[in-house]
N, C-alpha and C positions, 0 to 999 in steps of 0.2 A: 695644876694650871694648864688651861687649854692652849694648844699650840697656836700661834698667831696665824698660821696658814689655813686653819680649819674653821668652818662656820658651824655655829651651834645648831643642832637639830637637823642637819643635812642627811637625806636618805639616799641610798644607793640603788633603789629599785621600786617596783610596784608592790602594793599590798595585795593580798588575795582578793579583797573586795573590788579594788580597782581593776584587776585582771579579769574578773568575772564580768564587770560592767563593759569592758572593751569587747570581750567575746560576745556578749549579748548584742551589742551594737552591730558588730560584724555580721552576726547571724540574721539580724533584722534586715540589714542592707542586702545580704544575699537573697533573703526571702522576697524582697522587693524586686531585685534584679532579675531573678530567674524567670518569673512570669513575663516581665518586660521583654526579655530576650526571646522567649517562646512566641510571644505575640508578634515580634518583628519577623521571626522566621516564618510564622504562619502567614503574615501579610505578604511577605516576599513570595512564598509559594503560591498564594492565591493570585498575585499579580502575574507570575510566570504562567500559571494555568490560563488566565484570561488572555495573555499574549499568544499562547499556543492556539487557543480557539480563534483569536483574531486572524492569525496567519492561515489557519485552515479555512475560515470563512472567506478570506480574500482569495484563497486558491479556488474555492467554489465559484466565486464571482468571475475570476479570470477564465475559468473553464467555460462559464456561461458566455462570456464575451467572444470566445473562439468558436464554441459549438452551438450557440444560440439556445441553450437549455442548461439547466442544472445537471450535475452528474447524477446518474441513477444511483439509488441506494446500493444496488448490486446489479450487475449486468443481467443476471438471471438467477433464479432461485436454486438451481442445481449446481452449485459449487464453481461458479465463475467469479471474476474479480468484483470486489466491492468498490464503493466510492473512494476509499482511501487510496487504492491503486490509481484510480483515474485522475486524482488531483495531484499526484506526485510531480508531474512536470511543472505545475503551477505553484509549488511551494519549495522550489529550488531543490528538488530531489530527482533531477533528470537521470542521474546515474542509476538510482534505484529503479526508475521506470524502464530503463533500457534492459533490465533483467527480465522483463515481462513480455509475454505475448498474450494480449488481452482477448484475442479471438479464441483462445483455448481455455480449458478448465484448469482449476488450481492444481489438480493432480498431474497435469502435464507441464507444470512450471518447474524450474530448477530449485534446488534446495536454497541456493543463494537468494533467489527471488522471494521465496516464502519466508525467509529468515532475516531479511534486511530490516534493521531497526531504525525507526525514524524518531529522533528525540522529542519532537513537538507533539507526538502522539501519546506522551506520558505526562501525567500531572506530578510535579515534584513533591506534592504533599502526600502522595499515595505510594509511589514506587519509582525505581529506576527502570529503564528499558529492559524487557525480559521476553523470553520465548514461552510458548505454552508448555505445560508439564509433560507432554508426550504426543507422539503421532496419533494416538487414539482420539485426540480432540479435533482432528482435522479431516473429517470425512470429506471425500473429494470427488466421488462420482465417476471413477474410471474402472469400475469393476472390482476394486479392492475395498476392504472394509475400512481402511484408514490410510492416512499419509504415512510414508516410511520415516518421516522426520517431523519435528515440532515446527511451529510457525510463530511469527511475531504477534505479540499481544498489542493492545492499544486501549487508552482510557476514554476515548471520545467516540460518540455515535451520532449518526444523523437522526433527525426526528421524523418518524414515520406516521405521525398522527396521534390520536387519542387512544389507540388500541382497539377500536371497535371493528376495524377491517384491515388489520395489519398484514394479513397473509394474501391480500389480493392486490391487483394492479391499481385498483381504485382507492387505495389507502390515501388518507386525507392529509398526510404530512407534506412537507416541502420537497422531500426527495423520495421517489418511488422506485420500484423495480423497473428495469429498463425495457424499452420496446426492442425486441430482438428479432433478427432475421437469421435463419439457419438453413443450411443446405438440406436437401431431401436425404433420408437415410434413417438408420436406427437412432433411437434416443427420444427424448421428450419432444413433443410436437407443439407448434405455436397455435394458439386459438385464432378464431376468425378476426379478433381485434388486434392481432399481431403481438400479443403478449405471451411470453413463454409460459406454457402450462406444464411444469415438470412432474416427473414421477416423484412421489413423496419419499422414496427411498433412493436418493441419488447414488449411493454406494453400489447399487445393484446394476447399474448400466453405464456404458461409456458416454462421455460427453462429446458432442460433435462440434467442429469449429463453427464459430459465429461469423456470418458474412458481414453484418453491420449491427449496430445498436445505437440507441440514443435515449436520453432522459425524456420523460413525459412532461416535466414541470419547467416552466419558464418563470421569470420574475413577474411577467404580466399576468400569469394565472394565479398568483398569490393575491387574491382579491380582497382579503381581510387587511392587507397592508404589510409590507415587508418589515416594518419597524415593530410589529407586534405579533410576529409569527416565528416560532423556533426554527432554526436551521440545524444547529448542532448543539450538543450538550455533553456533560460528563456522564459516563455510564456508571451505574451503581455496581460496584464490584467489591465484595467482601474479601478481606485478606485470607480468610480460610479457603477461598475458592480461586485464588489467583491461577490463571492459566488453564482453567477447566471448562469443559463444555457446559456443565451444570450451572455454572455461574454466568454463562454467556460471555466467557472470556477466552475462547479459543482463538485461532488465528484471525486477526482483524481483516486480513486480505481475502478471506475465503467466504464466499456467499452461500455455502452449503447450509448454514443456519441463519435464521432471521436475526438472532441475537448478537452475532459477532461484531457488527458495525452499526447497529440500529438500536433505538429505544423508542418508547412511546410514553405519553404523559396524559393523565386525565383522572376522572373519578375512580377508576379501577386500578390506575397505575400512578399513585402519588410519588412525589420526589422522596427518596429515601431519607429518613429522619437522621440517620447516622451511618457511619461506615460498617456497622454491624446489623443494620436493619434486616430482619428475617421475614419481611412480608412475603406471602406466598407467590407474588408476582415479581420477586426481586430481580430475576434475571432479565426482565423486560423494562425495568424502571431506570430513570435517570437518578443520579445521586453522586455525592462528592465526599471527600475527606476534609472539607473546609467546614468550620463550625457554623451551623445554622443556615448555610446558603449552598446553592449549586450554580456553577457558572454555565451560561448559555450564550451561544452566538445566534443572533437573529438574522433574518433574511436580508436585512439592509446592510449587514456587516458589522453592526455594533455588538458589543459584548456586555452582559450585565450579570450580576449575582442575584439570583432569584431566591427569595426566602423559602425554606423547605416546608413551611407551614402555609403556603399560599392556598387560597380558596380553590378547591378541586375543580369546581365548575369553570372558573377562569383559567386554571391550568390547562384543562382540556381545550379551551378556546385558543390559547396561545399555541397549542400543538397543531391546530388545524388551520389550513391555509385559506379556506373559503366557506366557512360556516355562516358568515354574515352576522355573527354575534359580537357585541362590543365587549371590551375588557373593562371591568368595573372596579378593579382594585389596583393599587400600586404594587409593583413587583420588583 
C-alpha cells in the first residue's frame, strides 16, 4: 500500500535525455552570445578610434586658428618633430609639449620627450600605447647611427597625397613638410623656395637649430573641398612589425622617416584589406584593424569609416587637396 504522503510516479531528477537537451540549449545560447559580445566590442573600439581621430582633427584646426596654417607633416625631413608634436598643446597635452624644444632635432630631445605616450594616438582595436622595439628604429641625425633609447609609437598618420610626389614639398596632401628657416652653418641647406633640402642620410650629420617654420597648407588652399579631402587616417601596421622601421612604425614624433607619421592613398597605395595585408607598399598605406573599413578624419573635421574596397581612382582624389576632380562614389 502506497504511503499517503507520496505521489505516484514522482521523479527526483532529470533523465539523461533531458540533461542533454538542456546542455544543447545552453551551447546554442552561448554560440549566439559570443559573436554578439565580439560585435559590441568591435563597435566600441571603432567608435573610440573615430573619437581619437576627431580630437586630433580638432587639434589641427585649433593649430590652424592660431598659426594661420595647418601643422606641417614634419618640420623638416631630417629628424625634426612631426605634426604629432606640434598639435600637442591643442589636444590637451601641454605637459607633453613642454618636454620638447621644436627648434632642435629629435636626437637633441630628452628621453622623456621621445617616450611620452599619448593615449588618443592608439586605436584600441589594435594595441595599447607602446614604445618602439629599440633605439635602432629612431635615426635622428646628430652624427650617431641611432637614438640611444626607444620612442613612442602611434596609429595615426596625416595624409600626404596619393603617393606620386610624397618626398617633395609639393606633395599634394593636406599636410606637407614645413617651410623651414635655419641659421648659416653645417648641415642641410634650404633651397631657393625656402624648403628644407636635407641630406638623404640624416644620421651622418648634425642638425642645426631652426629659427622658424610654418606649414604650407591652409584650409583655403584645399580647393577640392575640406569635406572630401583626407586630413588624417589610420596607419596600416601589421602586428608582426609593431614598433619597427620596416613597418613605418618607429617613433611617431621623429621626422627622420617619411612613414613614421604620414601615409598616402591612391591607385598604387590602396587601403589595406586586413591587418595582415602584405602589399609591397604596406608601410606607406592606410589601414585599420576594423572589419572592412578604415577610419579617416577629413579636412572639415568630420570623421568617417571608408570602405577598404573603395574605387582606387576616387581614393586618390580623396587624398589630394586640389586636383579638381570630383568624387564619384560613396565612401
